[in-house]
C-alpha positions in Angstrom: -1.3 47.9 -34.1 1.1 50.1 -31.7 -2.0 50.4 -29.3 -2.4 46.4 -29.6 1.3 45.8 -29.1 1.5 48.2 -26.3 -1.3 46.6 -24.4 0.0 42.9 -25.2 3.6 44.0 -23.6 1.7 45.3 -20.8 -0.2 42.2 -20.3 2.7 40.3 -20.5 4.8 42.6 -18.3 1.9 41.8 -15.4 2.0 38.5 -15.9 6.0 38.1 -14.9 5.1 40.5 -12.4 2.6 38.0 -10.9 5.0 35.2 -10.9 7.5 37.4 -9.3 8.4 36.3 -5.9 6.9 33.1 -6.2 8.0 29.1 -6.8 5.8 27.8 -9.2 5.7 24.1 -8.8 3.4 21.7 -11.0 2.7 18.3 -9.6 1.1 15.7 -12.0 -0.9 13.1 -10.3 -3.6 10.6 -10.4 -7.0 12.1 -8.8 -9.3 9.8 -11.0 -10.0 6.0 -11.6 -9.4 3.7 -9.0 -5.7 4.9 -8.4 -6.6 8.2 -7.3 -6.3 6.9 -3.6 -2.5 7.0 -4.0 -2.4 10.5 -5.9 -4.5 12.2 -3.1 -1.8 10.7 -0.5 0.7 12.1 -2.5 -0.7 15.6 -2.5 -1.7 15.7 1.0 1.9 15.3 1.8 3.2 17.9 -0.9 0.7 20.1 0.6 2.1 19.2 4.3 5.5 19.8 3.1 4.7 23.6 2.5 2.5 24.1 5.5 5.7 22.7 7.5 8.1 25.1 5.6 5.6 28.1 6.5 4.9 28.4 2.8 7.9 29.9 1.6 11.2 28.6 -0.1 14.5 31.1 0.3 11.5 34.0 1.0 9.6 33.1 -1.9 5.7 32.4 -2.1 5.5 28.7 -3.0 2.2 27.8 -5.2 1.6 24.3 -5.9 -0.5 23.6 -9.4 -1.9 20.0 -9.5 -2.6 18.2 -12.6 -4.4 15.0 -12.9 -3.3 12.4 -15.6 -5.9 9.7 -15.4 -3.6 7.3 -15.3 -2.9 7.7 -19.0 0.4 8.5 -20.2 -1.3 11.1 -23.2 -3.2 12.9 -20.5 -0.1 13.1 -18.5 2.0 14.6 -21.4 -0.6 17.2 -22.2 -0.9 18.2 -18.8 2.7 18.7 -18.2 2.9 20.7 -21.3 -0.1 23.1 -19.8 1.9 23.5 -16.8 5.0 24.8 -18.6 3.3 26.4 -21.2 0.0 28.2 -19.6 1.1 28.0 -15.9 4.7 28.7 -16.1 6.1 26.3 -13.6 9.7 26.3 -12.5 9.3 22.7 -11.0 7.7 19.5 -12.3 7.0 16.8 -9.8 4.7 13.8 -8.9 4.5 11.1 -11.6 3.4 7.9 -10.0 3.6 5.9 -13.2 6.6 4.9 -15.1 4.6 5.5 -18.4 3.4 8.3 -17.5 6.8 10.0 -16.6 8.3 8.5 -19.9 5.7 10.3 -21.9 6.4 13.4 -20.1 10.1 13.8 -19.7 10.7 15.4 -23.4 8.4 18.2 -23.3 9.6 18.7 -19.6 13.5 18.6 -20.0 13.4 20.3 -23.6 12.0 23.3 -22.1 14.6 23.3 -19.5 12.4 22.7 -16.8 13.7 20.7 -13.4 11.6 17.8 -13.3 11.9 15.6 -10.1 10.0 12.1 -9.8 8.2 11.4 -6.6 7.6 7.6 -7.4 8.3 6.2 -10.6 11.8 5.2 -11.6 12.1 3.6 -15.0 15.3 2.1 -16.0 15.9 4.7 -19.3 15.6 7.6 -17.3 18.5 6.1 -14.8 20.5 5.1 -17.9 21.1 6.3 -21.5 18.3 8.9 -21.1 19.3 10.6 -18.2 19.7 14.2 -17.7 21.2 16.9 -15.6 17.7 18.3 -14.9 16.2 15.3 -14.1 16.0 14.1 -10.4 14.3 10.9 -8.1 13.2 11.3 -4.8 12.6 7.8 -4.8 14.5 5.2 -6.2 15.0 3.3 -9.4 12.3 0.4 -10.2 14.7 -2.4 -10.2 16.0 -1.7 -6.7 13.3 -2.4 -4.3 12.7 -6.1 -6.3 16.4 -6.6 -6.0 16.4 -5.8 -1.9 13.9 -8.6 -2.0 15.4 -11.2 -4.2 18.1 -11.1 -1.3 15.6 -11.6 1.6 14.2 -14.7 -0.8 17.8 -16.2 -0.9 17.7 -15.7 3.2 14.8 -17.3 3.4 16.2 -20.3 1.6 13.3 -19.8 -1.4 14.6 -22.3 -3.7 11.7 -21.7 -6.7 9.3 -18.5 -7.7 6.3 -17.9 -10.1 6.3 -14.3 -11.0 3.1 -12.7 -11.7 2.8 -8.5 -12.6 1.3 -5.7 -14.6 2.5 -5.4 -17.9 4.2 -2.3 -18.1 7.6 -0.6 -17.7 7.2 -0.7 -14.0 6.0 -4.5 -14.0 9.1 -5.2 -16.5 11.4 -3.6 -14.1 10.3 -5.4 -11.3 11.0 -8.6 -12.8 14.1 -7.9 -13.9 15.1 -6.3 -10.5 14.1 -9.7 -8.6 15.9 -11.9 -11.2 19.1 -10.0 -10.8 19.3 -10.9 -7.3 17.4 -14.1 -6.7 19.7 -17.3 -6.9 16.9 -20.0 -7.3 14.6 -21.3 -10.5 12.1 -19.0 -11.7 9.3 -21.5 -13.0 7.1 -19.1 -15.1 5.7 -15.6 -15.1 3.0 -13.8 -16.3 2.2 -10.3 -17.2 -1.1 -9.0 -16.7 -3.1 -5.9 -18.4 -2.4 -2.7 -16.6 -3.6 1.2 -17.4 -7.0 1.8 -17.7 -9.2 -1.3 -17.5 -6.5 -3.5 -15.5 -7.3 -6.6 -14.9 -8.3 -7.5 -11.7 -9.2 -11.3 -11.8 -6.1 -13.1 -11.5 -7.8 -16.8 -11.1 -5.9 -18.2 -14.2 -2.3 -17.0 -13.1 -2.5 -18.3 -9.6 -4.1 -21.6 -10.8 -1.1 -21.4 -13.3 1.2 -20.6 -10.5 0.0 -23.5 -8.0 0.8 -26.1 -10.9 3.8 -24.9 -11.3 5.0 -26.3 -7.8 6.7 -23.4 -7.4 7.6 -22.4 -3.5 6.6 -19.0 -3.8 4.8 -16.1 -5.9 6.4 -12.7 -6.1 4.2 -9.7 -7.4 3.9 -6.3 -7.4 0.5 -4.7 -7.6 0.0 -1.4 -6.5 -3.6 0.4 -5.4 -6.8 -1.6 -6.0 -5.0 -4.4 -8.0 -3.0 -5.4 -5.1 -6.0 -5.6 -2.4 -7.8 -7.9 -5.3 -4.5 -10.0 -5.8 -4.1 -10.7 -2.3 -7.6 -11.4 -1.7 -7.9 -13.7 -4.3 -4.4 -15.4 -3.2 -6.3 -16.2 0.2 -9.4 -17.3 -1.4 -7.6 -19.5 -3.6 -6.2 -21.4 -0.2 -3.0 -20.7 -1.7 -1.6 -19.3 1.7 -1.7 -22.8 2.9 0.8 -24.1 0.3 2.8 -21.0 -1.1 4.4 -18.2 0.2 3.8 -14.6 -0.9 6.1 -11.6 -1.7 5.2 -8.6 -2.8 7.0 -5.0 -3.1 4.6 -1.9 -3.0 1.5 -4.0 -2.7 1.0 -3.4 1.0 0.9 0.0 2.1 -0.6 2.6 4.6 -3.1 3.0 2.1 -4.5 -0.9 1.7 -3.5 -1.9 5.2 -6.6 -0.3 6.7 -8.8 -2.4 3.9 -6.7 -5.4 4.6 -7.3 -5.2 8.3 -10.9 -4.5 8.2 -11.3 -7.5 5.3 -9.7 -9.5 8.0 -6.8 -10.8 5.4 -4.8 -12.2 8.4 -2.2 -13.3 5.7 -1.0 -9.7 5.7 -0.3 -9.7 9.4 3.3 -10.6 9.8 4.0 -10.1 6.2 7.4 -9.1 5.0 8.2 -6.4 1.8 11.0 -4.6 1.2 11.5 -0.3 1.1 13.6 2.6 1.6 11.9 3.9 4.2 9.6 2.8 6.8 7.0 5.1 9.3 9.5 4.0 12.3 12.4 5.3 11.2 14.1 6.9 14.3 15.2 10.7 12.4 14.2 14.4 13.0 12.7 14.5 9.6 10.9 11.6 9.3 9.6 11.9 13.1 8.2 15.5 12.2 6.3 13.8 8.7 4.7 11.0 10.4 3.8 12.8 13.5 2.4 15.9 11.3 0.9 13.8 8.9 -1.1 11.9 11.3 -2.2 15.0 13.1 -3.4 16.7 9.7 -5.1 13.5 7.8 -5.7 10.8 10.9 -3.8 8.2 9.3 -0.2 6.7 9.0 1.8 7.8 5.4 2.6 5.8 2.7 5.6 5.8 1.2 4.2 7.4 -1.6 3.9 10.4 0.6 6.9 10.3 2.0 8.4 10.5 -1.4 6.5 13.5 -2.4 7.3 15.1 1.0 10.7 14.5 0.3 10.4 16.0 -3.4 9.3 19.4 -2.2 11.8 19.7 0.3 14.6 18.7 -2.1 13.0 21.4 -4.0 13.4 23.6 -1.6 16.9 22.7 -1.3 17.5 23.9 -4.6 15.9 27.3 -4.5 17.6 27.9 -1.2 21.0 26.9 -2.7 20.1 29.4 -5.6 19.2 32.3 -3.1 15.7 32.5 -4.5 17.3 33.7 -8.1 15.3 30.9 -10.0 17.1 31.8 -13.2 20.2 30.4 -11.8 19.7 27.1 -12.8 23.4 25.9 -12.4 23.2 26.8 -8.5 19.8 25.0 -8.2 20.9 22.0 -10.0 24.3 22.2 -7.6 22.4 22.1 -4.5 20.0 19.3 -5.0 22.8 17.4 -6.1 24.4 17.5 -3.0 21.1 16.1 -1.5 21.8 18.4 1.6 18.1 18.2 3.0 16.4 16.4 6.0 15.1 13.4 4.3 12.5 11.3 5.8 15.1 8.3 4.6 17.7 10.0 6.2 20.9 10.7 4.8 21.7 9.8 1.5 23.7 10.8 -1.5 23.0 11.2 -5.5 24.7 9.0 -8.0 25.8 10.8 -11.6 22.5 9.7 -13.0 20.4 11.6 -10.3 18.9 8.5 -8.6 19.3 8.0 -4.8 22.4 6.0 -3.3 20.8 4.9 -0.2 19.8 2.3 1.8 17.1 -0.7 1.7 15.3 -2.6 4.3 13.4 -5.3 5.6 9.4 -3.9 6.6 7.1 -6.4 8.5 3.3 -5.5 9.0 2.4 -5.6 12.7 -0.2 -3.8 15.1 0.7 -0.6 16.8 -0.4 0.1 20.3 -3.7 1.1 18.8 -4.3 -1.9 17.1 -3.7 -0.3 13.7 -1.5 -2.4 11.1 1.7 -0.4 10.3 5.0 -1.1 9.4 8.3 -1.9 11.7 11.7 -2.1 10.4 13.2 -5.3 10.6 16.7 -5.3 9.2 19.0 -3.4 6.8 19.1 -5.6 3.2 21.3 -3.1 0.9 23.5 -0.6 2.2 24.2 2.7 0.1 22.8 0.6 -2.7 23.4 2.4 -6.4 20.8 1.4 -9.2 22.5 -0.9 -12.0 21.4 1.3 -14.9 23.8 4.5 -13.6 26.8 2.9 -15.7 25.0 3.6 -18.6 24.5 7.3 -18.3 26.7 9.6 -19.5 26.5 12.3 -16.8 29.4 12.5 -14.8 
């Protein structure tokens, strides 16, 4: 027994020694199902961020451990637990989907880990479920559609029909646009989401047309977004209604839309906190190095993943490489004192960014590739509406 215990002690000490001098970051994203294109873009950006910092944070080697959530909350939770218990990560990030992040929240935070969302921004985590060790490197789900609601008012849109996926983020999109849009909402549909997501929208589009609404507002990331826009045009609705989307038209889908000749996309406008043409040193370096490395424009998913890794770096450097000093890590991340691709921003009490939101338009660049240009600022230094419910000060 003594020999067994001694052997176990040596093995345990060896494992600790193996992790010494290393920042271990668990990255949970979607690498299978049609949504994998988003996850791969995020992973590419995270790897680029590590490369651009020379593979070091405060002199410590950086190790990314990547796991696939399979677009399922139960799988995402299991992978989160695996990263905590088996891989002994210091930080957890990634998380495209709100339902996956919500399922993974408790095991991550109960274990005392820092949890940084590189995309999902569900309202509970901005409000009553906020936590001192949770940070967003993106936005709260309601904010970008809130900005779009303001744009709709400015354009004189008086009536809307809403078609969105039936899960936490889809409901936040409806909540967000409804907060700011001053016209009438003439109907809404929520469609099946997750594994086996609905890709035939003919019934919903027919109802939208029959409602007499001036415009449709929708949120469909990934493959579903391409299907929605294609069917909108095929139904001839582009001749009688306007289409406004958030998160649907991005750098991942634009090449496909262009190849398919979906001219309804060129000149379309959407709202976001970031655009590839933003003129600040961090963004110029990010976009140029991403295009050099991967031969394509980065998406906003990539921009957020890049920022998430650099946010972690700011925490590690704030603690001078002492990963046990969680108070120093947290305090440094709260300052948001790093080169963000969005430019300077601050954190609210709930650790969601207080930042600008912009109107972007799809244009052709000098080589004829469809991309985005910034049109104007819609919301300045905007804080999400749930921060008031967060008990953190």
